[in-house]
N, C-alpha and C positions, 0 to 999 in steps of 0.2 A: 042860186046864190051868185051875187055880183062879185066879180073879181076886182081886187084893188089895183090890178095892173092894167096898163094900156096894151091890150093884146088883141089878136084876132086869130081864130083857128078855123080852118076850112075843111069841109067834108066833101070830098070828091065822090059823086054818086052817079049812077046811071040806071036806066031802066033795068029792072030785075032780070028779065029774060036775056038782055044783052050782057049783063054782068055774069050770069050763069054760063052763057056761051063762052065768054072770055076765060072763066075759070076752067071749064072743060078743055078748051084749047091749050091753056097753060099747062095743065096736067099732062096732056098729050105730048107737049114739047119736052117737059121734064122726063117723061118716060123715054122718048127718043134720045135724050141727052145722057141717059145712063143712070137714072134714079135707082132702078133695080140693082145694078152692079154696085152702086155706091152703098146701098143699105147692106148688101151681101158682104161687101168688103169690110164694113165696120163690124159686122157680126163675126167674120173670120178673124179679125184682129182681136177679138175677145170682148168687144163692147156688149154688155148685157142688155137684152131687150127691156129689162126693168129700169134702166137708167132714165132719168128725166129727159135727157137729150134724145133718147130713142123713142120717146113717147109723142114726139111732135107729129103733126100732120104729114103724111107721106112716108113716114118711117114705120110707125106701129102697125099700119095696115098690111105690111109685108110679112109679119110674123106667121099668120096662118098659112100663107103661101109657102114659105120656107119650111114649114112643118108638114106640108103635104095636105093641109086641111082646106085649102081654097085655091081657086084658079087665079091666074094672073089677071084675067078679065075682071073677076070680082074685086081684086085688089084695086085696080084702076077705077072701077065704078065706085068703090068705097071712098077712095081718096077724093074723087070729084064730089061725091055726096057730102062728105064731112067738111070739105072746104066750103061748099055752098052754105052749109049750116053755120060755119064759123063766120062767114061774111054777113049772114043775116043777123047773127048775134052782135057783130060789130056795129052794124047800122042801127040796131035797137039801142045800143049803148050811146051812140052819137046822138040819136033823137032825144035822149034825156038831157043832153047838154044844151042849156038855153042859149049859150053864146055862140054856138057853131053856125058858120055861114056855109050853106049848102050850095054846091056848084054841080049842075047837071052836066055830066060828061058823055051822055048817050051818043051825041053826034061826034065825039072824039076830037072836037076842035080845041086843041091845047092853047092856041093863041088867044082865043076868046076867053077861056078860063083864066089865063094869066092876066089879061087885061082887067078882068073883073076883080081878081085878087089885088092887083096894083091899085085899082080905084078904091077898093075898100080900105086898104092900109093907109092910103093917102087921106081918105075921109076921116079916119080915126087918128090921124096925125102920128102914126107910127113911124112913117118916113116922110 
């Protein structure tokens, strides 16, 4: 479906194996930064595991751990796995959007990506 607006939207993508490495590393950083304590603190404050806000990635996976039903290692593995699945669903959704402009970020060159974005929005006379 063609948009009546003069717009451009960009999908930043990278090689799937590189993306999954980055997701795994990001989860490791979140764990080192206190994700477990954050979730525990919210539960201790009385936030119910059934709340929508407690069902987000990285929160709901802790419930079996706090109930003594899973190891912390399993929690971390599950967060990584479910985040990778979520990223895959996002990419599938973006592939269905006919107007998306895909930019490969596998090499991590942000300047090259920015130049491509600027060129595209100039070509479309958005700026």
